[in-house]
SERO-4910 file (N, C-alpha, C, O; in steps of 0.05 Angstrom, whole numbers):
BEGIN
 pado doro    nc1    nc2    nc3   cac1   cac2   cac3    cc1    cc2    cc3    oc1    oc2    oc3
  Met    A    462    676   -245    443    660   -230    414    647   -233    397    660   -246
  Ile    A    410    634   -227    391    604   -229    355    614   -222    343    609   -201
  Ser    A    346    626   -246    314    632   -240    299    608   -228    303    586   -238
  Leu    A    279    612   -206    261    589   -202    234    594   -231    228    615   -243
  Pro    A    225    574   -235    201    570   -245    179    587   -236    180    591   -212
  Ala    A    164    595   -247    137    612   -234    109    601   -227     88    610   -218
  Ser    A    121    571   -238     90    560   -234    101    524   -232    124    517   -226
  Ile    A     83    511   -237     89    480   -235     81    467   -266     59    457   -266
  Pro    A     91    465   -284     87    456   -308     68    420   -300     73    404   -282
  Ser    A     47    420   -320     36    398   -319     52    390   -345     63    405   -363
  Pro    A     51    353   -342     73    341   -356     61    341   -379     39    352   -380
  Asp    A     72    328   -403     60    324   -433     46    303   -430     52    282   -417
  Tyr    A     23    310   -446     -1    285   -446     11    257   -455     -1    236   -454
  Ala    A     39    259   -465     50    236   -480     56    215   -456     56    191   -458
  Trp    A     60    230   -434     74    216   -409     50    207   -399     53    203   -375
  Gln    A     32    204   -405      5    192   -390      7    158   -400      3    139   -384
  Val    A     11    155   -422     12    131   -429     35    122   -450     36    128   -474
  Trp    A     53    104   -436     68     96   -455     58     71   -476     42     55   -465
  Arg    A     62     67   -494     52     57   -521     75     37   -521     97     45   -525
  Ile    A     71     12   -516     92    -14   -521     83    -25   -551     60    -34   -552
  Pro    A    102    -26   -579     88    -35   -599    101    -69   -595    123    -77   -602
  Ile    A     80    -82   -581     89   -112   -575     84   -124   -601    103   -138   -610
  Gly    A     58   -121   -616     49   -131   -645     77   -128   -662     81   -148   -676
  Glu    A     96   -109   -663    117   -107   -682    138   -128   -675    151   -143   -690
  Trp    A    138   -126   -647    163   -140   -635    170   -166   -643    190   -178   -651
  Phe    A    131   -175   -636    132   -209   -640    104   -214   -670     86   -231   -671
  Ser    A    108   -203   -681     95   -210   -702    100   -236   -716     82   -248   -728
  Gly    A    129   -247   -714    130   -279   -720    108   -304   -704     96   -324   -711
  Leu    A    111   -285   -677     94   -306   -666     58   -305   -669     45   -318   -652
  Gly    A     46   -293   -688     27   -291   -691      6   -272   -690    -16   -275   -701
  Leu    A     19   -245   -672      7   -223   -668      4   -202   -694     20   -200   -713
  Ser    A    -15   -189   -691    -20   -166   -705      3   -147   -709     14   -139   -688
  Pro    A     10   -141   -725     33   -110   -719     19    -87   -705     30    -71   -690
  Asp    A     -8    -86   -711    -19    -62   -698    -20    -63   -671    -22    -41   -658
  Tyr    A    -18    -90   -657    -18    -95   -620     -3    -75   -608     19    -74   -618
  Val    A     -7    -61   -594     -4    -42   -574     -7    -42   -552    -29    -37   -543
  Leu    A     21    -49   -529      8    -52   -497      8    -25   -485     30    -18   -477
  Asn    A     -8    -12   -483    -21     11   -464     -8      7   -436    -17    -12   -423
  Ile    A     11     21   -423     22     26   -404     17     53   -393     27     74   -401
  His    A     -3     50   -371    -12     77   -361      5     85   -337     12     68   -320
  Ala    A     13    118   -334     28    127   -320     16    122   -286     27    114   -265
  Tyr    A     -8    131   -293    -26    125   -263    -29    106   -250    -28    106   -226
  Ala    A    -32     78   -268    -27     53   -254     -2     49   -245      2     38   -224
  Leu    A     24     60   -266     42     54   -253     54     67   -219     70     60   -202
  Cys    A     38     83   -222     44    107   -183     30     85   -169     41     72   -151
  Ile    A     -2     80   -181     -8     65   -162      5     40   -144      7     35   -120
  Leu    A     16     25   -173     28      1   -165     47     11   -151     43      7   -127
  Ala    A     69     23   -157     90     32   -134     84     38   -109    101     32    -93
  Gly    A     57     50    -98     52     56    -78     46     23    -63     52     15    -40
  Ile    A     30      6    -86     30    -19    -67     57    -31    -55     62    -39    -32
  Ile    A     72    -30    -80    104    -44    -76    121    -31    -43    131    -43    -24
  Ala    A    120     -2    -49    127     10    -22    120      3      0    137     -3     16
  Ala    A     93      1      7     72     -7     27     79    -32     38     85    -38     61
  Thr    A     76    -47     16     82    -73     29    104    -86     36    105   -107     49
  Ile    A    133    -67     23    159    -76     42    157    -64     70    162    -74     92
  Leu    A    149    -39     64    146    -26     98    137    -44    120    149    -50    141
  Thr    A    110    -51    111     88    -67    124    103    -96    132    100   -111    152
  Gly    A    113    -97    117    134   -119    119    154   -123    148    154   -137    169
  Tyr    A    171   -104    136    193    -94    160    178    -89    192    186    -99    213
  Arg    A    154    -72    187    153    -63    216    133    -93    224    137   -102    246
  Leu    A    119   -103    210    110   -133    231    137   -153    233    138   -170    250
  Arg    A    155   -150    216    185   -168    230    192   -149    260    194   -160    282
  Gln    A    193   -131    256    193   -119    283    172   -120    305    176   -116    329
  Arg    A    148   -126    296    137   -137    315    138   -164    333    128   -171    354
  Gly    A    152   -172    317    157   -211    322    137   -226    311    125   -245    322
  Ala    A    132   -215    281    124   -234    265    130   -241    235    144   -223    225
  Asp    A    124   -258    221    140   -266    201    136   -239    175    116   -226    169
  Ala    A    161   -237    166    148   -208    142    139   -219    120    131   -202    104
  Gly    A    136   -247    112    123   -252     89    102   -252     91     87   -250     72
  Leu    A     93   -255    115     57   -260    118     44   -229    101     21   -231     91
  Val    A     56   -207     99     45   -195     87     37   -185     61     24   -167     52
  Leu    A     52   -207     50     47   -217     15     18   -236     23      0   -226     10
  Asp    A      8   -257     37    -10   -267     53    -36   -253     49    -56   -259     36
  Ile    A    -30   -231     65    -53   -214     65    -64   -199     51    -89   -196     51
  Ala    A    -42   -181     31    -43   -172      7    -60   -173     -9    -74   -155    -18
  Leu    A    -57   -200    -14    -72   -213    -35   -105   -219    -29   -121   -232    -42
  Trp    A   -107   -204     -4   -137   -205      0   -144   -172      8   -168   -165      8
  Ala    A   -124   -151     15   -130   -132     18   -131   -113     -6   -150    -99     -8
  Val    A   -109   -112    -26   -108    -97    -49   -131   -105    -73   -142    -86    -85
  Pro    A   -140   -138    -82   -166   -130    -94   -189   -117    -78   -202    -99    -87
  Phe    A   -193   -125    -59   -215   -106    -45   -211    -82    -45   -228    -68    -55
  Gly    A   -186    -69    -33   -180    -43    -36   -185    -30    -63   -201    -11    -66
  Ile    A   -175    -40    -78   -179    -31   -108   -206    -29   -118   -214    -11   -133
  Ile    A   -222    -51   -108   -256    -48   -123   -271    -32   -106   -288    -19   -117
  Gly    A   -271    -30    -81   -273     -9    -61   -274     27    -67   -291     45    -67
  Gly    A   -242     25    -71   -238     52    -73   -250     51   -111   -251     75   -119
  Arg    A   -256     39   -126   -269     42   -146   -302     45   -153   -313     56   -172
  Ile    A   -312     29   -129   -346     34   -127   -341     68   -120   -350     86   -135
  Phe    A   -325     72    -93   -332     99    -75   -335    120   -100   -355    133   -105
  His    A   -315    121   -112   -312    138   -137   -335    142   -150   -344    165   -149
  Val    A   -346    124   -164   -369    124   -183   -397    128   -167   -415    138   -181
  Val    A   -404    122   -139   -422    133   -126   -414    154   -125   -433    169   -129
  Thr    A   -397    165   -120   -398    197   -110   -387    216   -132   -372    235   -128
  His    A   -401    205   -163   -383    218   -197   -408    206   -206   -405    195   -228
  Pro    A   -430    205   -197   -449    194   -217   -451    201   -249   -454    188   -269
  Asp    A   -446    236   -244   -454    248   -269   -432    240   -289   -437    245   -313
  Asp    A   -415    232   -284   -384    224   -303   -401    198   -313   -409    197   -336
  Tyr    A   -404    181   -300   -412    148   -306   -445    143   -323   -447    127   -342
  Phe    A   -463    155   -316   -484    152   -319   -509    171   -328   -514    188   -311
  Gly    A   -521    173   -345   -543    188   -359   -536    178   -396   -522    161   -407
  Pro    A   -556    198   -406   -557    199   -430   -525    198   -448   -509    214   -437
  Gly    A   -514    186   -469   -495    189   -476   -472    178   -466   -452    176   -480
  Lys    A   -472    171   -439   -449    154   -421   -448    128   -431   -464    117   -446
  Asp    A   -423    117   -421   -417     93   -436   -409     80   -404   -392     87   -389
  Leu    A   -427     61   -402   -427     48   -366   -396     29   -369   -383     26   -348
  Leu    A   -388     19   -390   -369      3   -389   -340     18   -374   -322      3   -364
  Lys    A   -338     47   -373   -317     72   -358   -327     65   -340   -336     61   -362
  Thr    A   -338     58   -318   -341     47   -291   -316     26   -289   -312     21   -265
  Leu    A   -303     16   -301   -288     -5   -300   -263      1   -311   -245    -16   -309
  Tyr    A   -255     28   -326   -233     37   -334   -212     51   -316   -204     74   -320
  Ile    A   -205     38   -299   -192     47   -265   -164     64   -280   -154     82   -267
  Trp    A   -155     58   -302   -125     66   -308   -135     97   -325   -119    106   -342
  Glu    A   -159    109   -320   -163    139   -331   -163    141   -306   -156    165   -307
  Gly    A   -165    137   -284   -170    161   -263   -190    153   -247   -210    145   -260
  Gly    A   -191    154   -219   -216    156   -201   -211    128   -184   -217    105   -190
  Met    A   -201    137   -166   -203    115   -140   -200    124   -113   -182    137   -104
  Ala    A   -220    117   -101   -230    139    -76   -218    124    -50   -229    103    -41
  Ile    A   -193    136    -36   -185    118    -10   -204    117      2   -201     96     15
  Phe    A   -227    128      9   -240    120     32   -264     98     23   -277     88     41
  Gly    A   -268     93      4   -274     73     -6   -255     43    -13   -265     21    -17
  Ala    A   -223     48    -13   -206     28     -7   -206     21     21   -203     -2     31
  Leu    A   -210     43     31   -203     39     63   -223     13     77   -218     -8     88
  Met    A   -243     24     72   -275     10     85   -268    -18     59   -252    -33     71
  Leu    A   -271    -25     44   -271    -57     23   -242    -62     37   -241    -86     45
  Gly    A   -226    -51     42   -198    -59     38   -190    -71     66   -173    -88     70
  Ala    A   -204    -59     83   -208    -63    118   -220    -93    115   -207   -110    127
  Leu    A   -242   -104    102   -255   -126     97   -235   -153     84   -235   -176     91
  Gly    A   -220   -142     62   -206   -163     59   -180   -166     75   -168   -187     70
  Thr    A   -170   -150     91   -148   -141    110   -158   -172    125   -150   -195    123
  Phe    A   -180   -159    142   -198   -181    159   -196   -211    152   -198   -231    167
  Ile    A   -191   -210    121   -208   -245    115   -171   -252    122   -165   -268    139
  Gly    A   -144   -234    102   -127   -253    107   -118   -257    130   -111   -280    137
  Cys    A   -116   -231    150   -108   -240    176   -120   -264    189   -105   -277    204
  Arg    A   -147   -270    185   -163   -293    203   -144   -320    185   -129   -337    195
  Leu    A   -149   -317    164   -129   -339    146    -99   -345    155    -90   -368    156
  Ser    A    -83   -323    163    -53   -324    162    -48   -328    194    -26   -337    201
  Gly    A    -70   -322    217    -68   -320    244    -55   -305    252    -38   -309    270
  Val    A    -59   -276    239    -45   -248    246    -68   -238    257    -90   -239    247
  Arg    A    -59   -224    286    -80   -204    298    -82   -180    281    -64   -163    275
  Phe    A   -117   -183    271   -124   -153    262   -107   -131    270    -89   -124    255
  Trp    A   -108   -122    287   -104    -99    297    -80    -97    290    -74    -77    276
  Ser    A    -61   -117    297    -28   -115    296    -26   -110    270    -12    -92    262
  Phe    A    -40   -128    252    -26   -118    224    -42    -85    216    -36    -68    199
  Ala    A    -58    -85    230    -76    -49    220    -45    -32    234    -33    -14    221
  Asp    A    -40    -37    249    -17    -20    263      9    -16    252     22      4    255
  Ala    A     17    -40    237     39    -42    218     38    -30    188     56    -26    172
  Leu    A      7    -25    185      3    -21    157     -3      5    165     -8     10    141
  Ala    A     -7     26    176    -17     45    184      0     76    167     -8     92    150
  Pro    A     22     72    180     40     89    157     49     83    129     58     97    112
  Ser    A     43     57    131     50     46    102     25     63     85     29     77     65
  Leu    A      5     61     95    -17     66     80    -19    105     66    -34    114     48
  Leu    A      0    118     79      6    144     76     25    142     53     22    158     34
  Leu    A     42    126     52     63    125     37     50    118      7     54    127    -16
  Ala    A     39    102     15     24     85    -17     11    107    -37     14    108    -62
  Gln    A    -10    126    -16    -24    146    -21     -5    168    -26    -15    183    -43
  Ala    A     13    175    -21     33    190    -36     48    189    -59     63    204    -71
  Phe    A     38    157    -62     51    151    -94     25    156   -111     27    166   -133
  Gly    A     11    152   -105    -13    145   -118    -29    175   -124    -41    176   -145
  Arg    A    -29    192   -111    -25    222   -119     -5    235   -133    -10    258   -141
  Leu    A     18    223   -138     29    229   -164     16    219   -194     21    227   -216
  Gly    A     -1    199   -183    -20    190   -210    -40    211   -226    -48    214   -249
  Asn    A    -41    226   -198    -64    252   -215    -44    272   -228    -51    281   -249
  Tyr    A    -25    278   -220    -13    294   -235     -5    293   -256      3    313   -267
  Phe    A     -3    266   -271      7    254   -297    -19    258   -309    -21    269   -331
  Asn    A    -37    251   -298    -72    264   -306    -76    286   -311    -92    290   -330
  His    A    -69    302   -301    -71    330   -303   -106    327   -292   -124    331   -308
  Glu    A   -110    320   -264   -137    317   -253   -134    332   -221   -113    342   -213
  Leu    A   -154    329   -208   -156    331   -183   -142    367   -176   -132    369   -153
  Phe    A   -141    383   -185   -131    409   -176   -149    431   -158   -168    423   -146
  Gly    A   -143    453   -157   -155    474   -133   -162    490   -149   -165    487   -173
  Leu    A   -166    514   -132   -175    537   -138   -151    550   -148   -127    545   -142
  Pro    A   -164    573   -168   -140    589   -183   -125    605   -155   -136    617   -136
  Thr    A    -99    602   -160    -78    621   -148    -58    632   -167    -55    624   -189
  Asp    A    -43    652   -156    -27    667   -166      3    659   -144     22    675   -142
  Leu    A      2    638   -132     33    636   -117     55    617   -141     50    605   -161
  Pro    A     71    620   -132     94    615   -150     85    583   -160     78    576   -182
  Trp    A     87    569   -138     74    537   -140     48    531   -158     39    509   -156
  Gly    A     38    547   -173     15    537   -186     16    533   -212     27    545   -230
  Leu    A     -5    502   -209     -2    489   -228    -18    503   -254    -39    516   -255
  Glu    A      5    492   -276    -16    496   -296    -26    473   -305    -17    450   -303
  Ile    A    -52    486   -319    -71    466   -342    -80    478   -367    -86    502   -371
  Glu    A    -79    457   -384    -82    470   -414   -123    479   -409   -140    470   -393
  Ala    A   -126    497   -427   -146    508   -429   -176    487   -440   -199    485   -434
  Thr    A   -159    474   -457   -178    447   -467   -178    426   -444   -186    406   -455
  Asn    A   -173    422   -422   -179    409   -407   -212    402   -399   -230    418   -394
  Pro    A   -213    380   -401   -247    380   -391   -258    394   -371   -281    402   -370
  Ala    A   -241    397   -352   -242    392   -319   -233    423   -312   -228    428   -288
  Phe    A   -230    447   -333   -216    472   -333   -246    488   -335   -263    486   -352
  Pro    A   -246    500   -315   -270    523   -308   -275    538   -326   -261    553   -339
  Ala    A   -308    533   -327   -310    558   -355   -310    578   -347   -319    583   -325
  Gly    A   -298    603   -367   -296    636   -358   -274    641   -349   -268    665   -349
  Leu    A   -260    625   -341   -217    632   -337   -208    626   -355   -216    608   -370
  Pro    A   -183    646   -359   -172    653   -384   -147    640   -383   -135    640   -362
  Ala    A   -135    626   -407   -126    616   -411    -98    618   -397    -88    640   -400
  Gly    A    -85    601   -384    -49    603   -367    -61    611   -346    -45    619   -330
  Thr    A    -88    613   -336    -95    615   -300    -87    580   -286    -90    556   -290
  Leu    A    -76    602   -268    -53    571   -249    -77    560   -223    -93    576   -213
  Phe    A    -75    541   -217    -87    518   -200    -76    518   -172    -52    520   -169
  His    A    -89    516   -155    -68    501   -126    -62    464   -135    -76    445   -143
  Pro    A    -36    468   -130    -29    436   -133    -48    415   -115    -33    398   -106
  Thr    A    -67    412   -109    -78    397    -86    -63    374    -84    -55    370    -61
  Phe    A    -56    357   -101    -41    328   -113    -17    338    -87    -17    330    -63
  Leu    A     -1    353    -97     24    363    -91     22    369    -52     42    367    -36
  Tyr    A      0    376    -45     -1    383    -19    -20    353     -2    -21    347     22
  Glu    A    -29    345    -18    -31    321     -4     -6    303      4      2    295     26
  Ile    A      6    300    -26     38    281    -24     51    294     -5     69    278      2
  Ile    A     53    318      9     74    323     25     62    320     50     76    316     69
  Trp    A     30    323     54     25    320     82     28    288     85     40    277    103
  Asn    A     17    278     68     20    238     71     52    238     85     57    223    103
  Leu    A     70    254     76     93    245     78    105    252    101    118    237    115
  Ile    A    100    280    105     97    282    132     84    262    155     92    258    179
  Gly    A     69    255    145     55    238    164     61    215    180     56    208    203
  Val    A     79    199    150     89    177    161    111    182    182    112    166    201
  Gly    A    127    201    180    148    208    192    132    215    228    141    209    250
  Val    A    115    224    224     95    228    252     87    205    262     91    199    286
  Leu    A     76    193    248     63    170    261     96    148    271     97    136    292
  Leu    A    109    148    257    132    132    269    141    142    288    138    128    308
  Phe    A    150    161    291    160    173    317    135    172    343    142    164    365
  Leu    A    108    180    338     95    178    359     88    156    372     80    155    395
  Glu    A     94    124    343     85    105    351    106     88    382    102     68    395
  Arg    A    129    107    383    149     85    400    150    110    423    132    126    422
  Lys    A    168    112    442    185    117    464    210    119    457    219     98    449
  Trp    A    228    142    458    250    152    449    269    160    472    260    173    490
  Arg    A    292    153    471    316    167    483    339    169    471    343    156    450
  Leu    A    358    185    481    379    185    474    407    160    487    415    153    509
  Gln    A    415    154    460    429    136    468    457    140    450    458    150    428
  Lys    A    485    130    467    514    139    452    518    124    433    522    100    437
  Thr    A    519    136    407    526    117    383    552    123    375    559    147    373
  Thr    A    565    106    370    600    109    359    598    113    327    587     95    315
  Ile    A    607    132    314    607    137    287    624    120    276    645    119    288
  Pro    A    623    104    252    643     91    238    655    105    232    646    128    232
  Phe    A    678     99    224    707    112    218    718    137    232    740    147    229
  Leu    A    695    150    251    711    164    256    707    161    291    702    182    303
  Asp    A    709    141    304    702    132    324    698    159    344    713    170    359
  Val    A    677    162    338    666    183    353    641    180    372    623    175    356
  Asp    A    631    181    394    605    183    402    590    204    405    597    223    418
  Val    A    571    200    393    542    218    398    520    211    395    510    195    379
  Pro    A    509    225    414    476    215    430    457    214    406    444    233    397
  Met    A    459    189    397    434    186    377    400    180    390    400    167    412
  Pro    A    376    188    379    348    175    390    352    144    379    361    136    357
  Thr    A    342    127    406    337    104    396    309     98    404    300    108    425
  Pro    A    294     80    387    270     71    395    265     60    418    285     47    424
  Gly    A    247     57    435    247     36    458    216     25    452    207     21    430
  Ala    A    201     21    482    171      3    473    158     17    463    167     40    460
  Tyr    A    133     13    453    118     18    435     94     30    460     89     24    484
  Arg    A     81     54    437     62     66    459     34     59    453     14     55    467
  Phe    A     39     59    421      9     54    411      5     22    393     15     16    372
  Gln    A     -7     11    406    -21    -19    407    -51    -19    395    -66      1    392
  Trp    A    -57    -45    389    -82    -50    386    -97    -38    377   -118    -31    388
  Gly    A    -89    -28    346   -106    -14    331   -100     18    334   -106     33    316
  Lys    A    -86     30    360    -86     54    361    -74     72    332    -85     92    321
  Met    A    -51     61    325    -37     70    299    -55     70    275    -53     85    256
  Leu    A    -73     51    279    -94     60    254   -112     72    257   -130     70    241
  Gly    A   -115     92    286   -134    107    293   -126    137    291   -141    157    289
  Leu    A    -90    133    292    -82    161    286    -73    162    262    -61    183    257
  Tyr    A    -73    142    240    -70    148    214    -93    159    205    -89    178    190
  Leu    A   -123    152    211   -145    162    205   -148    193    209   -148    208    189
  Ile    A   -150    202    233   -146    216    247   -123    246    224   -133    265    212
  Trp    A    -98    240    226    -81    254    208    -90    248    180    -89    267    163
  Tyr    A    -98    225    173   -102    236    140   -127    247    140   -128    266    124
  Gly    A   -151    241    155   -174    264    154   -167    286    162   -174    304    146
  Val    A   -154    295    182   -148    329    179   -140    337    157   -155    354    147
  Gly    A   -116    330    141   -108    344    113   -120    339     97   -114    356     80
  Arg    A   -141    321     85   -157    316     65   -189    329     72   -206    328     55
  Ser    A   -195    341     95   -215    355     93   -211    385     90   -231    400     89
  Phe    A   -180    396     86   -177    413     80   -177    410     52   -197    419     40
  Phe    A   -151    396     36   -145    398     15   -174    389     -9   -178    397    -32
  Glu    A   -188    370      7   -223    369    -12   -234    396    -16   -245    403    -37
  Ser    A   -229    416      9   -250    435      6   -243    451    -10   -261    467    -17
  Ile    A   -212    452    -24   -210    472    -44   -210    466    -78   -205    481    -97
  Arg    A   -217    435    -75   -217    427   -100   -238    439   -108   -256    449    -94
  Ile    A   -238    439   -144   -261    450   -159   -271    424   -177   -280    433   -197
  Asp    A   -273    402   -177   -274    379   -191   -305    377   -179   -315    381   -156
  Pro    A   -315    369   -202   -341    352   -198   -350    335   -166   -342    314   -157
  Ser    A   -363    348   -158   -367    321   -130   -401    329   -123   -413    351   -125
  Glu    A   -415    296   -110   -434    311    -96   -439    324    -75   -426    315    -56
  Ile    A   -457    351    -66   -448    357    -40   -477    353    -23   -499    354    -34
  Phe    A   -474    350     -8   -491    351     23   -491    369     39   -470    373     50
  Phe    A   -508    380     43   -510    409     62   -489    425     60   -475    432     80
  Gly    A   -485    436     26   -466    457     24   -439    442     30   -420    458     33
  Ile    A   -433    418     32   -408    403     31   -405    384     26   -418    366     37
  Arg    A   -380    377      2   -377    355    -16   -373    332      2   -363    335     24
  Thr    A   -382    304     -8   -387    281     -1   -354    273     19   -354    262     41
  Asn    A   -327    283      2   -307    265     13   -294    290     33   -272    287     43
  Val    A   -307    309     36   -298    325     62   -322    304     81   -312    299    102
  Trp    A   -334    298     80   -360    290    100   -333    263    116   -320    261    137
  Ala    A   -335    247     84   -316    222     96   -292    226    110   -285    208    125
  Ala    A   -279    245    107   -259    255    123   -262    262    146   -244    259    163
  Phe    A   -291    274    155   -301    275    181   -306    255    194   -302    253    218
  Gly    A   -318    232    177   -321    209    191   -302    191    196   -308    172    210
  Ala    A   -276    192    185   -249    185    183   -231    195    214   -217    180    228
  Ile    A   -237    221    218   -233    233    245   -246    220    265   -231    207    280
  Leu    A   -265    219    269   -286    204    285   -284    180    285   -284    169    307
  Val    A   -284    166    267   -279    131    279   -250    135    288   -247    132    312
  Gly    A   -225    144    272   -195    139    288   -207    147    319   -214    129    335
  Leu    A   -210    174    326   -219    181    353   -227    158    374   -216    155    396
  Val    A   -255    136    360   -270    121    368   -247     96    374   -245     90    398
  Ile    A   -235     85    358   -217     63    358   -197     73    376   -194     53    391
  Ile    A   -182     91    385   -162    108    397   -176    100    429   -164     88    447
  Ile    A   -205    111    432   -214    111    458   -220     87    471   -213     81    494
  Val    A   -239     68    450   -241     39    458   -223     27    459   -224     11    477
  Gln    A   -204     26    445   -175     -1    449   -159     11    480   -150     -2    499
  Ser    A   -160     36    478   -151     45    498   -160     34    531   -146     32    551
  Arg    A   -184     29    527   -197     23    551   -197      2    556   -196     -8    578
  Arg    A   -198    -12    526   -206    -51    535   -175    -62    532   -170    -84    542
  His    A   -156    -46    520   -127    -59    517   -100    -50    536    -77    -56    528
  Pro    A   -106    -34    564    -84    -11    573    -62    -28    562    -48    -18    545
  Gly    A    -55    -52    570    -32    -61    568    -20    -69    539    -37    -74    521
  Ile    A      4    -71    533     25    -89    507     10   -110    499     -2   -126    514
  Glu    A     10   -111    470      5   -139    455     24   -165    466     49   -163    468
  Pro    A     12   -184    470     30   -205    479     38   -215    451     59   -226    453
  Ser    A     30   -215    426     35   -231    405     22   -217    380     -1   -210    379
  Pro    A     36   -216    364     26   -204    342      4   -232    323     -9   -228    302
  Tyr    A      6   -252    336     -8   -271    332    -28   -282    347    -28   -279    371
  Val    A    -50   -299    332    -77   -303    341    -69   -331    367    -57   -351    358
  Pro    A    -74   -329    390    -65   -353    406    -74   -383    384    -95   -387    372
  Gly    A    -50   -399    387    -51   -425    377    -42   -417    346    -32   -437    335
  Arg    A    -42   -401    334    -29   -400    304     -2   -390    306      9   -386    285
  Glu    A     14   -383    330     46   -373    320     50   -385    302     35   -402    293
  Trp    A     80   -376    289     91   -382    272    121   -393    273    132   -370    272
  Ser    A    142   -409    274    163   -416    288    182   -415    259    170   -417    237
  Ala    A    205   -413    259    224   -419    243    230   -443    249    242   -451    230
  Asp    A    228   -465    269    239   -477    279    219   -505    270    229   -528    270
  Ala    A    194   -501    264    171   -518    257    188   -546    235    203   -546    216
  Val    A    176   -564    251    170   -585    225    160   -601    222    150   -609    243
  Val    A    154   -620    194    139   -645    195    138   -666    212    156   -683    210
  His    A    114   -671    235    121   -691    245    110   -718    236     85   -722    235
  Ser    A    132   -740    228    123   -772    219    138   -792    231    162   -791    237
  Glu    A    122   -814    234    127   -840    236    148   -850    217    163   -868    223
  Asp    A    148   -836    191    153   -846    170    176   -835    165    179   -812    173
  Val    A    200   -848    148    227   -827    142    230   -840    117    228   -864    112
  Tyr    A    238   -818     97    228   -825     68    261   -805     54    271   -785     64
  Ser    A    269   -817     34    299   -806     21    295   -822    -10    282   -842    -14
  Asp    A    310   -807    -29    305   -816    -50    318   -841    -55    319   -850    -78
  Ser    A    329   -855    -35    348   -882    -37    336   -903    -15    348   -920     -1
  Asp    A    301   -896    -15    294   -912      5    279   -936     -5    271   -954     10
  Phe    A    277   -936    -31    266   -954    -45    281   -963    -72    286   -946    -90
  Glu    A    289   -988    -74    294  -1004    -98    287   -997   -119    264   -990   -123
  Gly    A    303   -998   -136    298   -980   -159    297   -947   -170    297   -938   -193
  Asn    A    296   -933   -142    299   -910   -148    323   -896   -166    343   -910   -171
  Asp    A    323   -876   -173    351   -869   -187    370   -859   -161    395   -859   -164
  Gly    A    358   -851   -136    379   -848   -113    388   -880   -103    404   -880    -84
  Ser    A    381   -900   -111    395   -927    -98    416   -930   -122    432   -948   -115
  Ile    A    423   -922   -144    440   -917   -159    472   -897   -156    477   -874   -162
  Ser    A    484   -915   -147    508   -891   -140    536   -905   -154    539   -929   -148
  Thr    A    553   -894   -170    577   -903   -171    601   -895   -153    625   -897   -160
  Glu    A    592   -886   -129    610   -878   -110    599   -898    -75    582   -892    -59
  Pro    A    618   -919    -77    617   -934    -64    615   -930    -25    604   -944     -8
  Ser    A    629   -908    -25    633   -900      0    597   -886     11    589   -884     34
  Arg    A    577   -877    -24    562   -865    -11    539   -891    -12    517   -893      0
  Ser    A    550   -905    -26    524   -928    -23    527   -944      5    510   -958     15
  Ala    A    542   -941     12    556   -957     51    535   -936     62    514   -946     70
  Glu    A    535   -914     63    525   -893     79    499   -894     80    486   -893    101
  Thr    A    486   -897     53    465   -911     42    449   -932     60    428   -931     74
  Lys    A    465   -951     54    454   -977     65    457   -978    101    444   -992    117
  Gly    A    477   -959    107    476   -958    140    454   -943    141    441   -953    159
  Thr    A    440   -923    132    414   -905    136    393   -921    140    377   -921    160
  Lys    A    392   -938    115    369   -956    110    363   -976    142    343   -981    156
  Ala    A    390   -983    144    384  -1005    170    382   -997    194    373  -1012    211
  Ala    A    393   -961    201    383   -948    218    356   -948    222    345   -952    244
  Ile    A    343   -939    194    306   -931    201    293   -961    204    272   -962    218
  Ser    A    306   -987    191    295  -1009    194    293  -1016    225    271  -1021    234
  Gly    A    316  -1015    241    321  -1021    260    305  -1000    284    297  -1011    304
  Arg    A    302   -976    282    274   -954    295    247   -962    284    225   -953    289
  Ala    A    255   -983    265    220   -985    261    209  -1010    278    187  -1011    289
  Lys    A    235  -1039    277    231  -1053    292    225  -1048    329    206  -1058    341
  Ser    A    245  -1035    341    231  -1024    354    214  -1011    369    221   -999    390
***
């Protein structure tokens, strides 16, 4: 009989950083043999979340009638702004970790050591998204709705990075899924015996976010049962089929803010890592309450302003078309001018075709 573990072990510290001996591999190119490339697990989790969110958002944009590739144009603005905003918010809400006697100010830039606040990333990332949408011709609210479930997916990946960093755990617990934290960890509460287990708040948030992805995708559309034939079995079974959109004009973003705010307000309240406190409540709990409020305002205001469906994901006059061509009165080819490589051909039939094309072009120019 297989026995289940009585706790969740923290990963070995060796998993936090993968050290790649670049210097040894390329010493012949002049690199010092001591040069090592450090790849942090936390950074890889953040990167994986960005990639997953980009893919899902691109798919959802295409469902709305926009070019999926536009997500890359907008991400070039949204991602850097979000990273900067997330780091600034974390540093501001954890000043004792970075400022004061004996503190190294350069550590405010060490993102790979952990410390990205989602609320700061949302605020400044929204600005980057707005800029990217203006440049790409996509409605901001259309893109925000396509992005909303993807944000929860990206955050689930990011929380896995906290697990590798042995950080952001909750109150002590004796539950069978308690997280093991070494007593030498700087965040280990003083006075507790070694071997104390803690709530794995990172895991709670991962599960909450993944459930949220499914909830948002379900609520977004009207669903109906439609008979679908199962391949190879030739059997018709009723399957849920998505219908018309119910939440547009930014209301999916509002749902995301409410869902995440509700969960974060609880998970944040049982965390024991240092945080600024206002009126007895942690800063990020206040931020979670703010997210819920903003989400409600978005849904109420946009429902009154836009009771109908979106006419297009594009700003009027900025629609993208796959059939678009470059209009010009001039026609060029690699054989239009004497001396070009294209005018030299060993195939008689191709030379005749080229001359015929040039004659046709000349005739159109004269007419």
